[in-house]
C-alpha positions in Angstrom: 0.0 0.0 0.1 2.7 2.8 0.8 4.0 2.0 -3.1 1.1 3.7 -3.6 2.4 6.9 -2.4 5.4 6.6 -4.1 3.4 6.4 -7.5 1.8 9.8 -6.1 5.0 11.1 -5.5 6.4 10.5 -8.9 3.2 11.8 -10.2 3.5 15.3 -8.4 7.2 15.2 -9.4 6.1 15.2 -13.1 3.4 17.6 -12.6 5.7 20.2 -10.3 8.4 20.3 -13.0 5.8 21.1 -15.9 4.6 24.0 -13.6 8.1 24.7 -12.4 9.8 24.9 -16.1 11.0 28.4 -16.4 9.7 28.8 -19.8 6.5 27.6 -21.3 6.3 25.4 -23.9 5.7 26.2 -27.5 5.5 24.6 -30.6 9.4 24.4 -32.2 8.3 26.2 -35.7 6.8 28.7 -34.1 10.1 29.7 -31.7 12.2 28.9 -34.8 10.4 31.7 -37.0 10.7 34.1 -34.0 14.3 33.0 -33.9 15.2 33.8 -37.4 13.4 37.1 -37.3 15.2 38.3 -34.2 18.6 39.7 -33.0 21.3 38.5 -31.6 20.2 39.9 -27.9 18.8 38.2 -25.0 15.3 37.2 -26.6 17.1 35.1 -28.5 19.0 33.7 -25.7 15.4 33.0 -24.5 14.1 31.6 -27.4 17.2 29.2 -27.7 16.5 28.1 -24.2 13.1 27.5 -24.9 13.7 25.7 -28.3 16.4 23.2 -26.0 13.7 22.6 -23.5 11.0 21.7 -26.3 13.3 19.2 -27.7 14.0 17.9 -24.1 10.5 17.5 -23.2 10.0 16.0 -26.7 12.7 13.1 -26.1 11.4 11.6 -23.3 14.6 10.0 -22.1 15.3 9.2 -25.6 18.7 10.0 -27.9 16.3 11.3 -30.9 15.9 14.7 -29.5 18.3 15.3 -26.8 20.9 15.9 -29.7 18.6 18.9 -31.0 18.5 20.0 -27.3 21.9 19.9 -26.6 22.5 21.7 -29.9 20.1 25.0 -28.8 21.6 24.9 -25.4 25.3 25.5 -26.6 24.1 28.0 -28.7 22.2 29.8 -25.8 25.3 29.5 -24.1 27.7 30.5 -26.6 25.6 33.9 -27.3 24.8 34.3 -23.3 28.5 34.6 -22.9 29.1 36.7 -25.9 26.4 39.3 -24.5 28.1 39.0 -20.9 24.2 37.8 -19.9 24.8 36.0 -16.6 21.3 35.0 -16.2 21.4 33.1 -19.9 24.3 31.6 -18.7 23.2 30.4 -15.8 20.2 28.6 -17.3 22.1 27.2 -20.3 24.2 25.5 -17.8 21.1 24.6 -15.6 19.7 23.0 -19.0 22.8 21.2 -19.9 22.9 19.9 -16.2 19.1 18.1 -16.9 20.0 17.0 -20.4 23.3 14.9 -18.6 20.8 13.7 -16.0 18.9 11.9 -18.6 21.4 10.5 -20.5 22.6 9.1 -17.1 25.5 11.1 -16.8 24.4 12.0 -13.2 28.3 12.9 -12.0 28.5 16.0 -15.0 24.8 17.1 -14.3 25.6 17.6 -10.6 28.7 19.6 -11.5 26.7 21.9 -14.3 23.7 22.5 -11.6 26.4 23.3 -9.0 28.2 26.0 -11.9 24.4 27.2 -12.5 23.7 27.6 -8.9 27.2 29.8 -8.0 25.8 32.2 -10.9 22.1 32.5 -9.4 23.6 33.0 -5.9 26.1 35.8 -7.3 23.6 37.5 -8.8 20.5 37.1 -6.4 18.6 35.3 -8.9 16.6 33.6 -6.6 13.6 32.0 -8.5 16.2 30.3 -10.9 18.1 29.6 -7.8 15.0 27.7 -6.5 14.1 25.6 -9.4 18.2 24.8 -9.9 18.2 23.5 -6.3 14.7 21.5 -7.0 16.4 20.0 -10.1 19.7 19.2 -8.4 17.7 17.6 -5.8 16.0 15.2 -8.5 19.2 13.7 -9.0 19.0 11.8 -5.9 17.1 8.9 -5.5 13.9 7.9 -3.3 14.4 4.3 -3.2 17.5 4.5 -0.8 17.8 6.0 2.5 20.8 8.2 2.3 19.9 9.8 -1.2 16.3 10.2 0.5 17.7 12.0 3.4 19.9 14.3 0.8 17.0 14.8 -1.4 14.9 16.3 1.3 18.0 18.5 3.0 18.3 20.1 -0.6 14.3 20.6 -1.2 13.9 21.8 2.6 17.0 23.7 3.2 17.8 25.2 -0.1 15.5 25.3 -2.5 12.3 26.4 -0.2 14.5 29.3 1.3 15.0 30.3 -2.6 11.4 30.5 -3.7 10.6 32.1 -0.3 13.2 35.2 -1.1 11.8 35.2 -4.6 8.3 36.5 -3.9 6.5 33.9 -5.6 3.9 32.3 -3.4 2.9 29.7 -5.6 6.7 28.3 -6.2 6.8 28.0 -2.4 3.5 26.6 -2.1 5.0 24.0 -4.8 7.9 23.4 -3.3 6.0 22.7 0.2 4.1 20.2 -1.2 6.9 18.3 -2.9 8.7 18.4 0.8 5.3 16.9 2.0 5.4 14.0 0.0 9.4 13.4 0.2 8.9 13.7 4.2 6.3 10.9 4.1 8.2 8.5 2.8 10.4 8.2 5.3 7.4 7.7 7.6 7.5 11.0 9.6 3.6 11.4 9.0 3.2 14.2 11.7 5.7 16.6 9.7 4.3 15.8 6.6 0.6 16.9 7.2 2.1 19.7 8.9 4.0 20.9 5.6 0.9 20.1 3.6 -1.1 22.1 5.3 1.2 25.1 5.2 1.5 24.5 1.2 -2.1 24.0 1.4 -2.7 28.0 3.1 -0.4 29.4 0.6 -2.4 28.2 -2.2 -5.7 29.2 -1.2 -4.2 32.3 0.0 -3.4 33.1 -3.6 -6.8 31.4 -5.1 -4.9 28.6 -6.8 -7.8 26.7 -8.7 -5.8 23.3 -9.0 -5.7 21.6 -5.6 -6.8 18.3 -6.4 -3.3 17.4 -6.0 -2.8 18.5 -2.8 -5.8 17.3 -1.4 -5.1 13.7 -2.9 -1.8 13.6 -1.3 -3.5 14.7 2.3 -6.0 12.3 1.9 -3.6 9.6 1.2 -1.4 10.4 4.1 -4.4 10.7 6.4 -5.1 6.9 5.2 -2.1 5.7 6.1 -2.1 6.9 10.0 -5.7 5.4 10.4 -7.7 8.7 10.2 -10.4 7.6 7.9 -12.4 10.4 8.7 -9.5 13.3 7.4 -8.6 10.7 4.4 -12.2 10.7 3.2 -12.9 14.7 3.5 -9.6 15.2 1.8 -10.3 12.6 -1.1 -13.8 14.0 -1.6 -12.5 17.3 -1.9 -9.9 16.1 -4.2 -12.8 14.8 -6.7 -14.6 18.3 -6.3 -11.3 20.1 -7.0 -10.6 17.7 -10.3 -14.0 18.8 -11.4 -14.2 22.2 -10.6 -11.1 22.3 -13.6 -12.3 19.3 -15.8 -9.3 17.5 -15.0 -10.0 13.8 -16.9 -6.1 12.7 -16.3 -4.7 9.5 -14.8 -4.5 11.4 -11.8 -8.3 10.9 -11.5 -7.6 7.0 -11.1 -5.2 8.1 -8.1 -7.8 10.0 -6.4 -10.5 7.7 -6.7 -8.2 4.6 -5.7 -7.5 6.4 -2.2 -11.4 7.1 -1.8 -11.9 3.5 -2.2 -8.9 2.4 0.0 -10.5 4.3 2.9 -14.2 3.0 2.1 -12.5 -0.5 2.3 -10.7 0.5 5.9 -14.1 1.5 6.9 -15.5 -1.9 5.7 -18.1 0.1 3.4 -17.5 -2.5 0.6 -19.7 -1.3 -1.4 -18.7 2.5 -1.8 -15.1 1.0 -1.9 -16.2 -1.3 -5.0 -17.7 1.8 -6.7 -14.6 4.2 -6.3 -12.4 1.1 -7.3 -14.2 0.9 -10.6 -14.2 4.4 -11.2 -10.4 4.4 -11.0 -10.1 1.3 -13.2 -12.3 2.8 -16.0 -9.5 6.2 -16.0 -6.9 3.7 -15.7 -8.1 1.6 -18.8 -8.8 4.5 -20.8 -5.1 5.4 -20.8 -3.7 1.7 -20.7 -1.4 2.2 -17.7 -0.8 -1.0 -17.1 0.5 -1.1 -13.5 -2.6 1.0 -12.0 -4.9 -1.4 -13.7 -3.5 -4.3 -12.0 -3.0 -2.5 -8.6 -6.8 -1.5 -9.0 -7.7 -5.4 -10.2 -6.0 -6.5 -7.2 -8.2 -4.4 -4.8 -11.1 -4.9 -6.8 -10.8 -8.9 -6.4 -10.4 -8.4 -2.4 -13.5 -6.2 -2.1 -15.4 -8.8 -3.8 -14.1 -11.5 -1.4 -15.4 -9.0 1.4 -18.7 -8.8 -0.5 -18.7 -13.0 -0.6 -18.0 -13.0 -4.6 -15.1 -14.9 -4.4 -15.3 -16.3 -8.0 -16.0 -12.9 -9.7 -12.6 -11.8 -7.7 -10.7 -14.9 -9.2 -12.2 -13.5 -12.9 -11.2 -10.5 -12.5 -7.6 -11.6 -11.6 -7.3 -14.1 -14.2 -8.4 -11.1 -17.0 -5.8 -8.9 -15.6 -2.9 -11.3 -15.9 -3.7 -12.4 -19.3 -4.9 -9.0 -20.7 -2.3 -6.8 -18.6 1.0 -8.8 -18.2 3.8 -6.8 -16.4 7.0 -7.1 -15.5 7.1 -4.7 -12.7 7.7 -6.1 -9.2 5.2 -4.3 -7.7 2.3 -5.6 -10.2 3.4 -8.8 -9.5 3.5 -8.4 -5.8 -0.2 -7.0 -6.0 -1.4 -9.6 -8.3 0.5 -12.6 -6.7 -0.7 -11.5 -3.2 -4.5 -11.6 -4.6 -4.4 -14.7 -5.9 -3.2 -16.4 -2.9 -6.1 -14.4 -1.1 -8.6 -15.5 -3.5 -7.7 -19.1 -3.7 -7.3 -19.3 0.3 -10.7 -18.2 0.7 -12.2 -20.8 -2.1 -10.2 -23.4 -0.1 -8.4 -24.2 -3.3 -5.1 -24.9 -1.3 -3.0 -26.3 -3.6 -3.3 -23.3 -5.8 -2.6 -20.9 -2.9 0.4 -22.7 -1.8 2.1 -21.8 -5.3 1.0 -18.4 -5.4 2.4 -18.2 -1.3 5.8 -19.6 -2.4 5.7 -16.9 -5.3 5.1 -14.3 -2.9 7.6 -15.3 -0.5 9.9 -15.2 -3.5 8.9 -11.5 -4.6 9.3 -10.3 -0.9 13.0 -11.3 -0.9 13.6 -9.1 -3.9 12.2 -6.1 -2.0 14.1 -4.2 0.5 13.5 -5.4 4.3 11.6 -2.5 5.5 10.2 -1.7 2.1 6.4 -0.6 3.2 5.2 -3.0 0.3 6.4 -5.7 2.3 2.8 -5.8 3.9 1.5 -6.7 0.9 3.3 -9.8 1.4 3.1 -10.3 4.8 -0.9 -10.1 5.6 -1.5 -12.9 3.0 1.1 -15.6 3.8 0.2 -15.4 7.6 -3.7 -15.9 7.1 -2.7 -18.7 4.6 -0.6 -20.5 7.4 -3.4 -20.3 9.3 -5.7 -21.6 7.0 -3.6 -24.4 6.2 -2.9 -25.1 10.1 0.7 -24.4 9.5 1.1 -22.9 12.9 4.8 -22.7 13.6 5.6 -21.1 10.4 2.2 -18.8 11.2 4.1 -18.0 14.3 7.4 -17.2 13.0 6.0 -15.2 10.2 4.0 -12.7 12.7 6.9 -12.2 14.8 8.9 -11.1 11.9 6.0 -8.8 10.9 5.5 -6.8 14.3 8.9 -6.0 14.1 8.4 -4.5 10.5 5.0 -2.5 11.1 6.2 -1.2 14.6 9.7 0.1 11.8 7.7 1.4 9.7 4.9 3.1 12.3 1.8 1.6 10.2 -0.8 1.5 12.9 -3.3 0.1 10.5 -1.2 -2.7 9.7 -0.1 -3.6 13.2 -3.9 -3.7 14.4 -4.2 -6.3 11.6 -1.3 -8.2 13.1 -2.7 -8.0 16.6 -5.9 -9.9 15.0 -3.8 -12.6 13.3 -1.9 -12.9 16.6 -5.1 -13.3 18.5 -6.3 -16.4 16.1 -3.3 -18.2 16.3 -3.1 -18.0 20.2 -6.7 -19.2 20.2 -6.3 -22.1 18.1 -3.2 -23.0 20.0 -4.8 -22.9 23.6 -2.7 -19.4 24.6 -5.8 -17.7 25.6 -3.6 -15.2 28.1 -1.8 -14.0 25.0 -5.0 -14.3 23.1 -7.1 -11.9 25.4 -3.6 -9.4 25.0 -3.8 -9.1 21.3 -7.2 -9.3 21.5 -7.4 -6.2 23.7 -4.7 -4.3 21.7 -6.7 -5.0 18.8 -9.7 -3.5 20.0 -7.9 -0.5 21.5 -6.3 0.4 18.2 -9.4 -0.3 16.3 -11.7 2.1 18.4 -9.0 4.7 17.7 -9.1 4.0 14.4 -12.9 3.6 13.9 -15.0 4.9 16.8 -18.2 6.2 16.7 -18.0 9.4 16.6 -15.5 9.2 14.0 -18.1 6.9 11.9 -20.6 9.6 12.5 -18.4 12.1 11.0 -17.6 9.9 8.3 -21.5 9.6 7.5 -21.6 13.5 7.7 -18.8 14.0 5.6 -20.5 11.6 2.9 -23.8 13.9 3.4 -21.8 17.0 3.1 -20.2 15.3 -0.2 -23.6 14.2 -1.6 -25.3 17.6 -0.4 -22.5 19.4 -2.3 -23.0 17.2 -5.0 -26.8 18.0 -5.3 -25.9 21.6 -4.8 -23.8 21.7 -7.9 -26.3 19.7 -9.6 -29.1 21.9 -8.5 -26.5 24.9 -10.1 -26.3 23.0 -13.2 -29.7 22.7 -13.6 -30.5 26.5 -12.7 -27.8 27.1 -15.4 -29.7 24.8 -17.8 -32.6 26.6 -17.1 -31.1 29.9 -17.7 -29.5 28.1 -21.0 -33.0 27.0 -21.8 -34.9 30.4 -20.9 -32.5 32.1 -23.0 -32.7 29.3 -25.9 -36.7 30.0 -25.6 -36.1 33.7 -25.8 -34.0 33.2 -28.6 -36.5 30.7 -30.4 -39.5 33.3 -29.7 -37.1 36.3 -31.4 -36.0 33.3 -33.8 -39.8 33.1 -34.3 -40.9 36.4 -34.6 -38.3 37.2 -37.1 -39.5 34.0 -39.2 -43.4 35.7 -39.0 -41.6 39.1 -40.3 -40.0 37.4 -42.8 -42.7 35.3 -44.3 -45.3 38.2 -44.0 -42.4 40.2 -46.2 -42.6 37.2 -48.7 -45.8 37.1 -48.9 -46.0 40.8 -49.6 -43.1 40.4 -52.2 -45.1 37.2 -53.6 -48.3 39.3 -53.8 -46.3 42.3 -55.7 -44.8 39.8 -58.0 -48.4 38.4 -58.7 -49.7 41.8 -59.4 -46.8 42.5 -61.3 -47.1 39.2 -63.0 -51.0 39.9 -63.8 -50.2 43.4 -65.1 -47.5 41.6 -67.4 -50.3 39.4 -68.6 -52.5 42.0 -69.2 -49.8 44.1 -71.2 -48.7 40.9 -72.9 -52.3 40.2 -74.1 -52.3 43.8 -75.1 -48.9 43.7 -77.4 -49.8 40.4 -78.8 -53.3 42.0 -79.9 -51.1 45.1 -80.9 -48.7 42.7 -82.8 -51.1 40.9 -84.6 -52.5 44.1 -86.0 -49.5 45.2 -87.0 -48.5 41.8 -88.7 -51.9 41.7 -90.6 -50.5 45.7 -91.7 -47.0 44.6 -92.6 -48.7 41.6 -94.8 -51.0 44.2 -96.4 -47.8 46.2 -96.6 -45.8 43.3 -98.0 -48.5 42.6 -100.6 -48.5 46.4 -101.5 -44.6 46.5 -101.6 -44.6 43.3 -103.8 -47.2 44.6 -106.2 -45.0 47.9 -106.4 -41.8 46.2 -107.4 -43.7 44.1 -110.0 -45.4 47.3 -111.2 -41.9 49.0 -111.5 -40.1 45.7 -113.1 -43.1 45.9 -115.5 -42.7 50.0 -116.2 -38.7 49.1 -116.9 -39.7 46.1 -118.8 -42.0 48.6 -120.9 -39.8 51.4 -120.8 -37.0 48.7 -122.5 -39.5 47.7 -124.9 -40.1 51.0 -126.1 -36.5 51.7 -126.4 -36.5 48.5 -128.8 -39.2 49.8 -130.8 -38.1 53.0 -131.7 -34.7 51.3 -132.1 -36.2 49.0 -134.5 -38.2 52.5 -135.9 -34.6 54.0 -136.9 -33.4 51.3 -138.0 -36.6 51.0 -140.4 -36.1 54.5 -141.6 -32.2 54.2 -142.0 -33.3 51.9 -144.9 -34.8 54.8 -146.5 -31.7 57.4 -146.2 -29.7 58.5 -148.8 -26.8 60.2 -147.2 -23.9 58.7 -145.1 -24.4 61.3 -142.8 -28.0 60.6 -142.0 -27.3 57.0 -141.7 -24.8 57.8 -139.1 -26.4 59.8 -137.2 -29.5 57.5 -137.2 -27.0 54.3 -136.1 -25.8 57.0 -133.5 -28.8 57.6 -131.8 -29.8 53.5 -132.4 -26.6 53.1 -129.9 -27.6 55.9 -127.5 -31.3 54.0 -127.5 -29.6 50.8 -126.9 -27.2 52.0 -123.8 -30.4 53.4 -122.3 -32.8 50.3 -122.8 -29.5 48.0 -121.8 -30.1 49.9 -118.0 -33.7 49.3 -117.8 -33.0 45.5 -118.8 -31.0 45.6 -115.7 -33.6 46.7 -113.3 -36.1 44.6 -114.1 -34.2 41.3 -113.8 -32.4 42.4 -110.9 -34.0 42.4 -107.3 -32.9 45.8 -106.4 -35.0 47.9 -109.0 -33.3 51.2 -108.0 -29.6 50.5 -108.6 -27.5 49.0 -111.5 -24.8 46.7 -110.4 -21.7 48.7 -112.6 -19.5 45.8 -113.3 -22.2 43.7 -115.0 -23.8 46.4 -117.1 -20.5 48.3 -118.5 -19.5 44.0 -119.6 -22.7 43.9 -121.4 -22.6 47.4 -122.9 -18.8 46.9 -123.9 -20.2 43.3 -125.3 -23.1 44.7 -127.4 -20.9 47.8 -129.0 -18.3 45.2 -130.0 -20.7 43.4 -131.9 -22.2 46.4 -133.2 -19.1 47.5 -134.9 -17.7 44.1 -135.7 -14.4 44.5 -134.0 -14.3 41.4 -132.2 -10.8 40.6 -133.5 -9.0 44.1 -134.1 -10.1 46.1 -130.4 -9.5 44.4 -127.2 -11.5 45.6 -124.0 -9.6 46.2 -120.5 -12.3 46.5 -117.7 -11.4 47.3 -114.3 -14.5 48.2 -112.6 -15.3 48.1 -108.9 -18.0 46.4 -107.5 -20.2 49.5 -107.4 -24.0 49.7 -107.7 -25.5 53.1 -109.2 -29.1 54.8 -109.1 -31.2 55.5 -112.0 -30.3 59.5 -112.0 -26.4 58.3 -112.2 -26.7 55.0 -114.2 -28.1 56.9 -117.4 -25.8 59.7 -117.9 -22.9 57.4 -117.3 -23.9 54.9 -119.2 -24.7 57.4 -122.5 -21.1 59.1 -121.9 -19.8 55.2 -121.9 -21.6 54.4 -125.0 -20.1 58.1 -126.9 -16.6 57.3 -125.8 -16.6 54.0 -126.8 -18.2 54.5 -129.9 -15.8 57.6 -130.6 -12.7 55.3 -130.0 -14.1 52.5 -132.2 -14.7 54.6 -135.1 -11.5 57.1 -135.1 -8.9 55.8 -132.6 -8.0 52.8 -134.7 -8.5 53.7 -138.5 -8.1 50.9 -141.3 -8.9 48.2 -138.8 -6.1 48.6 -137.0 -5.7 46.5 -133.7 -6.1 48.7 -130.5 -7.1 48.4 -126.6 -9.9 50.6 -124.8 -9.5 50.8 -121.5 -12.5 51.2 -119.1 -11.6 52.1 -115.3 -15.1 53.1 -112.3 -13.2 53.4 -109.1 -13.3 55.3 -105.9 -11.0 57.9 -105.2 -12.1 58.7 -101.8 -15.5 57.4 -99.8 -17.5 59.6 -101.8 -15.8 60.5 -104.8 -16.0 58.1 -107.8 -13.8 58.2 -111.2 -14.9 57.2 -114.6 -11.7 57.0 -116.8 -12.4 55.5 -120.6 -8.9 55.6 -122.7 -7.7 54.1 -126.0 -4.0 53.5 -127.5 -5.3 55.0 -130.8 -4.4 57.9 -133.1 -5.6 60.6 -130.5 -7.4 63.8 -131.1 -6.4 65.8 -134.5 -6.0 69.4 -132.0 -3.6 67.1 -129.6 -4.7 69.1 -126.5 -6.5 68.9 -123.2 -10.3 69.9 -123.2 -10.7 71.1 -126.4 -14.0 73.0 -127.3 -17.0 70.4 -127.6 -18.1 70.9 -131.5 -19.7 67.3 -132.3 -23.2 66.1 -131.1 -21.4 63.2 -129.2 -19.1 65.6 -127.1 -21.8 68.0 -126.5 -23.8 65.4 -124.8 -21.0 63.9 -122.6 -20.3 67.4 -121.2 -23.9 68.3 -120.5 -24.7 64.8 -119.0 -21.4 65.4 -116.9 -23.0 68.5 -115.5 -26.2 66.9 -115.1 -24.5 64.7 -112.2 -22.5 67.8 -111.4 -19.1 65.8 -112.6 -15.6 67.4 -113.7 -15.4 66.3 -117.3 -12.2 65.9 -118.8 -10.6 64.9 -122.3 -7.1 64.6 -123.3 -5.8 63.7 -126.9 -2.2 62.5 -126.2 -1.0 58.9 -127.2 -4.4 58.2 -128.0 -7.7 59.6 -126.4 -8.8 59.6 -122.6 -11.7 61.1 -121.4 -12.4 61.1 -117.2 -15.6 62.3 -115.3 -15.3 62.5 -111.6 -18.3 63.0 -109.4 -19.6 63.0 -106.1 -22.1 59.7 -104.9 -23.7 59.5 -101.8 -26.0 56.4 -103.1 
């Protein structure tokens, strides 16, 4: 049972170490980023030390991260020396000391711890000095009396005064808690309780919230001394403290275990069973093998007290199969529990096997190891049950000395009861009465009526406090429910408002839709009327186009009629001049007739596509004068369409110019070329050019005075379209007409 206290001590040491760390645990990447951005100053020193501590904790005794921890410690040490920063140098030595200790180089670890202590003392760095002394104390084992004594001395005489001088009440309370835990290992429970109560007062004076550890430790020590009232009080306080900070760590298993043990001593086995089960649940959650084995052993013994020995055996077998452990103390608890269970089942052959194993384990422990009680009591009970009275007497004599040495009234009381049973069996009634009196006296002191009443009161207080907490929780839940209800009402109002708004919007949209439908119906009626009118207009346009085409057709036919009349008339003419005049008129009429023919043949009734027209006009004149073999035409006509007001004058001008070139430019059927060009000079300006490579004009000058009818006609037609007409007679004849056309 004492071994449980050592486990608590180790757990408390780990917790204290975390609390007492000089720098907070940061994320390594974040620290590196800060370090890269920083300068070579004291801030960088502290960052380097934090990185070293980060990897030191991450290593957990392994070498993978310890190398990194050493690298950053060395960098911090060098930079501190460069900056002449004594606190940084001292902290670097202290960090190196911790790393060396983990690497099992304890001598070197102590040497650097001493160097750090010298620096801190020289500069009155009391807080750092307290940490250094605390770390130094950890280099001494708790398993050897001399080292435990030295460890207590360092904590009590060196670390505690340093923390007191630093002014930090939290650190003073922490180190007092550590001291109380160490002192109880020596069996000096009165001093341990005094120190722990002082620590508790300091914690309470600064309103420290995390008190579960010290409450649990106080409860454990009161339990060892047999003061079940105080043990239960502080155990239940530890449960409340854990709940107040929402603690779900493995420490809960220790707290529940303590309370279960206290109830067990009080013979309240059902309550003990409940708390042991709570502790086992936590231990299994964290897969803590040693704690699971310990609790399985305690549950088995509680089941035996409840006359459920077979269930106890099942619990032990499950623990042995699922949670095998090489830890000597786990083996001790499990073997002792098997011995007790098989003895209770009267399977003495199996029990003897476990008795022998238990004695073998006992020999591996120190003579006055507190956990020896786990071996001694079950062995004596077994000897008595199997009538091995001499072995029982011999064993009891040894355990008397043992229990007196470790100052355990509870175990000593059990021993008196066993003496009473042995003396009664062997007829030593005087000795039996003496031991029974001693047994009753110790029992009364451990569990008298008043204490029992106090215990019941404590239980009631605990349950009441628990109920109060439940009531507060219910009140809070009610308030939360009321808030939720208020929010629900508010939400409902919002929903109603939104629904109304949506209905209004839907109504407006429906109204707009109805208006749109009416408008669409009107539009459809209007569109139908427009379509009907468009059909009528289309019909009228078609008729108009047909009429226009018919007019152009009839005009063309009329021109043909006139042309035929001129041809008939020419047969009755006697002079060449008259015949030639009629022939020229015939050509002019054909030029205009061709335009009207193009109009009624085309889809476009308002414009003549000039490339087609010029080609047909030239082809007609070439056939009329029978010059296909002698005169060639070079046509360069851009894709231009001209209306009737421009196409007829241009057609007549081209007719006159081409006719003159055919008649006069190539005498004696001489070969030649006539060039006809119509193109844009600019966006609105058009240029018509007709030239030949014939003999040219007789005058040989540009713009001669018009004398012939054809020349007068060309000038007159040019003026009709506001064009600029020019003619030249060098190297053949060339006429040009530049005019504006807007389309």
